[in-house]
Every structure is written in C-alpha cells, then in structure tokens.
C-alpha positions, 0 to 999 in steps of 0.5 A: 752856794748851799743845798736847798729843798729844791735841790734835795727834791731832785735826788734819786732817793726822792723820785716821786716825792711832792712838796706839799707846802708853798713853793717859797719853801723851796729855797730854804737851805738844808745843813743836815737830816735826821729821823725823829719819831716823837709822839705827842709833845711831853716834858720828856720830849722837851728835855730831849729837844732842849738837850739836842741843841738843834743847829737850825736848817735840819730836815726831819724824816718821819712817819708819825707812826705813834700819832698817825691818827692824832692830828692835833699831836702832829700839829704840835710836833711841827710847831715844836720843829719850827721853834728850834729852827728846823727847815722841815719834814720828809713824811713817810708811809702815808697810806700805810701807817698814816691814813692821809695828810690832814689840810691843817697840817699843810696850813699851819706848816705854810704859816710857820714857814715850815716844809712837808715833803711827801714821799710816795704814798702807799709804798712800803719799799721806801727806806729812810736810809736811802734819803739820809745817804743822798742828802748827806752826800749832797751836803758834803759835796757842796761843802767841798766845792764851796769852802766859803761859808761864814756869811751864809752861815750867819744869813741862816742863823738870822732866819732861826728863832731870836733866841738862837742869835748868839755865839753858842749857835755860831760855834755849834754850826762852826764845829758842825761844819769842820767836824772839829771842837772849837772854843772862843776865848778873851784877850786873857785867854779865858773861856767864853763859849765852846762847842764839841764835836761829837756833841757829847765829847768833853773837851778840857780846854786848859789842857789840849793835846800837842797836835791838832790844835789850831788858833785863829785871831778874832778881832771884833769892833770896840769895845769888844776887842780881840778874841781867839778861836781855838779849834781842836781838829784831831785826826785831820788837817785843817787848812787855813781857809776853813779857819779864816772862815770860822774866824770870820763867821765869829768876827761878824757874829760878835759885831752883830750880836756881842754888844747886846746884853739882853736875855738872848745872849745869856745862856752862856753865863747860866751854864757857867754859873750852873757848872760852878766856874767862878773865873768864867762866870766873872768874865762873862758877866763883864762881857754881858754887863751883868752884876753878879753881886745881885744874884743870890737865889735861884728859882728852877721850873723842872720839866719846862715846855711851852709852845710860845716861849717868848710869851711864857717868858713875859708871864713869868716876868710879870708874876715875879715882879711883885717879888723881885726884878729878874736878872737872868731867865733861861732854859737849861737842860729841860729846865727853866731857871730864874735868877732874881736880883737882891732877894735875901732870906727865904720865902715860897713862890708858887707858879700856877700854870694850870 
C-alpha cells in the first residue's frame, strides 16, 4: 500500500480541504511533503530546483504569497513543479493572501496531471506544521506496515518525467526510503552512482567506517552482469528485508534502463567528468557505451532555465550540427553542459535564446 491524495484528504489537519482538480489525481501516491514559496521562475529558482534533486511524488505546501495576484507566475510555478515530478500542492490562505484561485490554474493542473488541494478559505488560524506532521506520520506508518517497496517504487518512477528514469533517481529514492546513504559498485568495486542521506552529506566510498555498512549483491541481466549495493546506515540496524528490497529495486531498474545508452542515463557520467574522476569516467563510459576519446571541449550555458527541456535539447542539437555532433548534453547544478565530439582548436559559438 501507499499513501495517496485521497488518504491525505482524510487526515485531521486537512479537515475542510477540497480537491480542486479532477478526481483522477486522488489516486496519486505521495512520498514526502515540503514548503516552497517561490515567486516568478528565475534562473536562481531553476538552479535551486536542480540542486534540490526532487524525488518525485512530493506534495508542496504554498500560499503563493509573493505572487498572490500574478496568475501567469502561479501557472509557471505549477509547470515547473510538474516537470520535476511533483504530485501537487496544498494551497493556503486563499481569501487572505491570494484573493481567489483562478480557473486557469485548475485547467493547467488538470492538463499536467497535477493536483491542487485548497485549504479552508479565509482562515488565518491554519498552520503549515499541522499538515506536515499528519502527512509525514501517515507516510512513516505506511512504510512501517508495508515493507515491500521495490516494485511500487519503480512504478512511481515510471510516472515521472522521462529524464528521471535512471539509476540516480532509484538510488535517491532508496536513500530517502531507508534514511541511509547508498552506492552502486560494478564488478570491480568501482563506483557507478551514489546517493547520500541527508542529501548534503559527503561520503568517501573508498574509506567507509567499520560499522553500519551493509553490502548486497545485485544481479542484472547479461551483458550487464553483477553489481554490489553498499548501504551506509549509521546509528540504525537495517534488516535484511529492507536491504533485499533495495537490491530488487536496483536489479529491476538496471534491467529496464541499464541497457539504454541514450541521453537520459548519462548524468552520472557528466558528474564524474566535472568532478575529474578519471577512473569513474572510464567505467561509466564503458557502461553507457560512450567513446570518451572523442571528447575534447565543453560548452557551458550558465543559469540554464527552460519550460520545455526536451524541446530545448532538440533545438540546441540542431544549432550545433553545423559545428559538431553532440556527445553528451545534460543539466548540472543549474547549468547546461554540452560536450561535442571531435572538436579541436578554439572557435566561438553563440547561442541566441531571445
């Protein structure tokens, strides 16, 4: 089982709340909740959003306080939330901060499969903390009572935007679920991808502590072969069932997406290139069938933001064709990094986004 929007609407803290969008969204699963009070989408917001690495199926609490009368900005925020896989938002203080919910907001949310829950209007006594507490308790109890999560987790990932269908997303969701850092190693115990808990923690996977480390074999279909899942769960005992579910989720994801050498699964390779980790670069390049010998230059677009990432990728690919074929193009910490093939020497390329 999982906590759905319908379940959340029955919680005490949401008494009197209404689902404004169509009822099909009532079956969407919620895995976490957070507060986001963004204004109009800016390059800074885009950078923050990229850095947060949303896991998807997160419910957002907001009052649109800074854009209470700007429907276009509200719509832009909803588009942004939907693009990163968020499930919906809980809207506070309508009639106090925000005069009303414009119908355009509801129509857009329905088109995107995004949920809007309206808290009781004209009620200044409402508190974000009450909803956060009730929702997180419901999620915690559900996880305790239903330890099987591998298939369900991958089912939820499949509903996310296509660029999140990769090992990085799976590992981040496992780390979130277990409250532990985890890493995937190849047959030679070289790091393929990792995720930490909390997210801002740094882990040296070559120098792990003597306790709290769990290792689990992950066997994917040929020709991928065998991998190892390493879980760092300090200050807690992680039972074998939870570890086996994490390994099962990775095994299924490797079989689903590990054979895909396309653009969607190469963010790990870019991170290794930027971090100047030659051994990991070589391993990942072999894994994704990328010829790193063709890579000599890197083009960087700072403060990269777009409402339609897939469309922008296609346009950039067309713009670059007269100069060079693109070997790798991915977002990285608020930037767009483009690595062309077989480009030698220096020349100036200007992309006009006006």
